[in-house]
C-alpha positions as CSV (number, residue, x, y, z in Angstrom):
1,M,154.5,205.6,11.8
2,G,156.7,203.9,14.3
3,E,153.6,202.2,15.9
4,I,152.4,201.1,12.5
5,R,155.7,199.6,11.7
6,A,155.9,197.9,15.1
7,S,152.5,196.3,14.6
8,L,153.5,195.1,11.1
9,Y,156.7,193.7,12.5
10,D,154.7,191.8,15.1
11,I,152.8,190.2,12.2
12,F,155.6,189.6,9.8
13,G,158.5,189.3,12.2
14,Y,156.9,187.0,14.8
15,L,153.6,185.7,13.6
16,L,154.6,184.3,10.2
17,P,157.8,182.6,11.3
18,G,156.0,181.4,14.4
19,L,153.2,179.9,12.3
20,V,155.7,178.0,10.2
21,G,157.4,176.9,13.4
22,V,154.0,175.7,14.8
23,V,153.4,173.6,11.6
24,A,156.9,172.1,12.0
25,I,156.4,171.2,15.6
26,R,152.9,169.8,15.0
27,L,154.2,167.8,12.0
28,L,157.2,166.5,14.0
29,A,155.0,165.5,17.0
30,W,152.5,163.8,14.7
31,V,155.2,161.8,12.9
32,I,156.9,160.7,16.1
33,I,153.8,159.9,18.2
34,Y,151.1,159.0,15.7
35,P,152.9,158.0,12.5
36,D,150.1,155.7,11.4
37,H,147.2,158.0,12.1
38,I,145.5,160.5,9.8
39,L,145.9,164.1,10.8
40,N,142.6,165.8,11.2
41,I,142.7,169.6,10.5
42,T,138.9,170.1,10.8
43,P,139.3,172.4,13.9
44,L,140.9,175.0,11.6
45,S,137.4,176.0,10.6
46,N,136.8,177.1,14.2
47,S,137.5,180.8,14.8
48,I,138.5,180.3,18.5
49,F,140.9,177.6,17.5
50,L,142.4,179.9,14.8
51,F,142.8,182.7,17.4
52,A,144.6,180.2,19.6
53,I,146.9,179.1,16.8
54,G,147.7,182.8,16.1
55,L,148.5,183.4,19.8
56,V,150.7,180.2,20.0
57,S,152.4,181.2,16.7
58,Y,153.3,184.6,18.1
59,I,154.8,183.1,21.2
60,V,156.7,180.5,19.1
61,G,157.9,183.3,16.9
62,H,159.7,184.9,19.9
63,F,161.3,181.6,20.7
64,I,162.5,181.3,17.1
65,H,164.0,184.7,17.3
66,A,165.8,183.7,20.5
67,V,167.3,180.7,18.7
68,G,168.2,182.9,15.7
69,N,170.1,185.4,17.9
70,W,171.9,182.5,19.6
71,L,173.1,180.6,16.6
72,P,176.4,182.1,15.1
73,I,175.2,181.6,11.5
74,T,172.1,183.8,12.0
75,K,173.7,186.6,14.0
76,S,174.0,190.1,12.6
77,V,177.0,191.3,10.4
78,K,179.7,192.5,12.7
79,L,182.0,195.5,12.6
80,D,185.0,193.5,11.4
81,A,187.8,194.2,9.0
82,Y,187.6,192.7,5.5
83,Q,189.1,189.2,5.2
84,N,190.7,188.0,2.0
85,H,188.6,185.5,0.0
86,T,191.7,183.5,-0.9
87,S,192.3,182.6,2.7
88,R,189.1,180.5,2.8
89,S,188.5,177.0,1.7
90,S,186.4,176.7,-1.5
91,L,183.9,174.6,0.5
92,N,183.5,177.4,3.1
93,F,180.8,179.2,1.0
94,I,179.3,180.8,4.0
95,G,182.5,182.5,5.0
96,R,183.2,183.6,1.4
97,Y,179.7,185.0,1.1
98,L,180.0,186.9,4.4
99,D,183.3,188.4,3.3
100,Q,181.7,190.7,0.7
101,Y,179.7,192.4,3.5
102,K,182.7,193.1,5.8
103,L,184.2,196.5,5.9
104,S,187.6,197.4,4.5
105,Q,190.5,198.1,6.8
106,E,190.4,201.7,5.5
107,T,186.9,202.1,6.7
108,I,187.8,200.7,10.1
109,T,190.6,203.3,10.3
110,L,188.2,206.1,9.4
111,I,185.8,204.9,12.1
112,N,188.5,204.9,14.7
113,E,189.6,208.4,13.6
114,A,186.0,209.7,13.8
115,L,185.5,208.1,17.2
116,S,188.7,209.7,18.5
117,R,187.8,213.1,17.1
118,K,184.2,213.0,18.3
119,F,184.5,211.4,21.7
120,G,188.1,211.1,22.6
121,S,190.9,208.5,22.1
122,E,189.8,206.5,25.2
123,Y,186.8,205.2,23.1
124,L,189.2,203.4,20.8
125,K,189.6,200.8,23.6
126,L,186.0,199.6,23.0
127,N,185.6,196.4,21.2
128,N,183.9,196.3,17.8
129,D,180.4,195.5,19.1
130,E,180.6,198.4,21.6
131,K,181.8,200.7,18.9
132,F,178.9,199.9,16.7
133,N,176.4,200.2,19.5
134,L,177.9,203.7,20.2
135,I,177.6,204.7,16.5
136,D,174.1,203.3,16.3
137,E,173.0,205.2,19.4
138,Y,174.6,208.4,18.2
139,R,172.5,208.1,15.0
140,I,169.3,207.7,17.1
141,L,170.2,210.7,19.3
142,S,170.9,212.7,16.2
143,E,167.4,211.9,15.0
144,K,168.7,210.8,11.7
145,E,167.7,207.2,11.7
146,N,166.9,207.0,8.0
147,E,165.8,203.5,7.2
148,R,167.2,201.9,10.4
149,E,163.8,200.5,11.5
150,I,163.1,199.0,8.1
151,F,166.5,197.3,8.0
152,T,166.1,196.0,11.5
153,Y,162.6,194.7,10.9
154,R,163.5,192.9,7.7
155,E,166.6,191.4,9.1
156,G,164.5,190.0,12.0
157,F,161.9,188.7,9.7
158,Y,164.3,186.8,7.5
159,R,166.2,185.5,10.5
160,G,162.9,184.1,11.9
161,M,162.1,182.5,8.5
162,V,165.5,180.8,8.4
163,I,165.0,179.2,11.8
164,S,161.4,178.2,11.2
165,L,162.1,176.7,7.8
166,L,165.0,174.8,9.4
167,F,162.6,173.3,11.9
168,L,160.2,172.5,9.1
169,W,162.9,170.8,7.1
170,I,163.8,168.6,10.0
171,A,160.2,167.6,10.5
172,I,159.8,166.8,6.8
173,G,162.9,164.7,7.0
174,F,161.5,162.6,9.9
175,S,158.3,162.1,7.8
176,L,160.3,160.4,5.1
177,F,160.7,157.4,7.3
178,Y,157.0,156.7,7.1
179,K,154.9,155.7,4.0
180,N,151.5,156.4,5.3
181,F,151.0,160.2,5.4
182,A,147.5,161.7,5.1
183,V,145.5,164.7,6.2
184,T,141.7,165.0,6.4
185,T,139.3,167.9,6.7
186,G,136.6,165.6,7.9
187,N,135.1,165.3,4.4
188,V,138.1,165.0,2.2
189,L,141.3,162.9,2.6
190,F,144.6,164.1,1.2
191,A,147.4,161.6,0.9
192,I,150.8,163.2,0.8
193,H,153.0,160.7,-1.1
194,H,156.7,160.0,-0.3
195,N,157.9,161.6,-3.5
196,E,156.0,164.8,-2.7
197,R,157.6,164.9,0.7
198,M,161.0,164.2,-0.7
199,F,160.5,167.2,-3.1
200,M,159.6,169.4,-0.2
201,F,162.6,168.1,1.8
202,L,164.9,169.0,-1.1
203,A,163.2,172.4,-1.9
204,T,163.1,173.7,1.7
205,P,166.9,174.3,1.9
206,V,166.6,176.6,-1.1
207,G,164.2,178.8,0.8
208,I,166.5,178.6,3.9
209,I,169.5,179.8,1.9
210,G,167.4,182.5,0.2
211,F,166.1,183.9,3.4
212,W,169.6,183.7,5.0
213,R,171.1,185.7,2.2
214,R,168.4,188.4,2.6
215,M,169.0,188.5,6.4
216,V,172.7,189.1,5.9
217,R,172.0,191.7,3.3
218,F,169.7,193.8,5.4
219,S,172.0,193.3,8.4
220,S,174.8,194.8,6.3
221,Y,172.5,197.6,5.2
222,R,171.8,198.6,8.8
223,L,175.5,198.5,9.7
224,R,176.7,200.4,6.7
225,S,174.0,203.0,6.9
226,A,174.9,203.8,10.5
227,I,178.6,204.0,9.8
228,S,178.2,206.2,6.7
229,L,175.9,208.6,8.6
230,F,178.3,208.7,11.6
231,L,181.3,209.4,9.4
232,V,179.4,212.3,7.7
233,L,178.1,213.8,11.0
234,S,181.5,213.5,12.6
235,K,182.9,215.9,10.1
236,D,180.7,218.7,11.4
């Protein structure tokens, strides 16, 4: 089952975000270098070309994940104490949204007590990231991973889609500076009007926000599942 999930994650976690990223890069390169030319997509009917696109998309997908792991906004939910919503500006909607997924101070206290009871008081000197890594590894060694892989895979997929759609949004934004915008399959010519591109430019952030919210949610599921299981097992 693990191998099947891993192969599915290669498809949905890397290939799909990478494909969107390739489209964004190709669109951006076309707009900047050949803004007055018609984009010919006839090679898409060639199976070898499609295989090459898939391979490049897979590689780009890894790059997108690297960017996602680097940006603070797309990092995983951390093992931090709850912060009061009233302490944040009304414009800081990202911080206010993340607050609902942070742990209460009472939970942090229970975690520290469980760590001290299970491993010793010296482990309380670890920082929050190290504590969670220890808790997560303890779950794996206990062979009680539950839905850990599913949460991890989905978090990664949504993170990849956030970054790839962000690249696409930037590429569409650059295309708005040019009036002539057409794609041909060799036999048919498709003109993509300025209003249509403006609609895509305005609609893409909705997808970015939606995928980002899902990423945060599954990141929180993974964290809370590990902590809950650790607290239960530490009672034995």
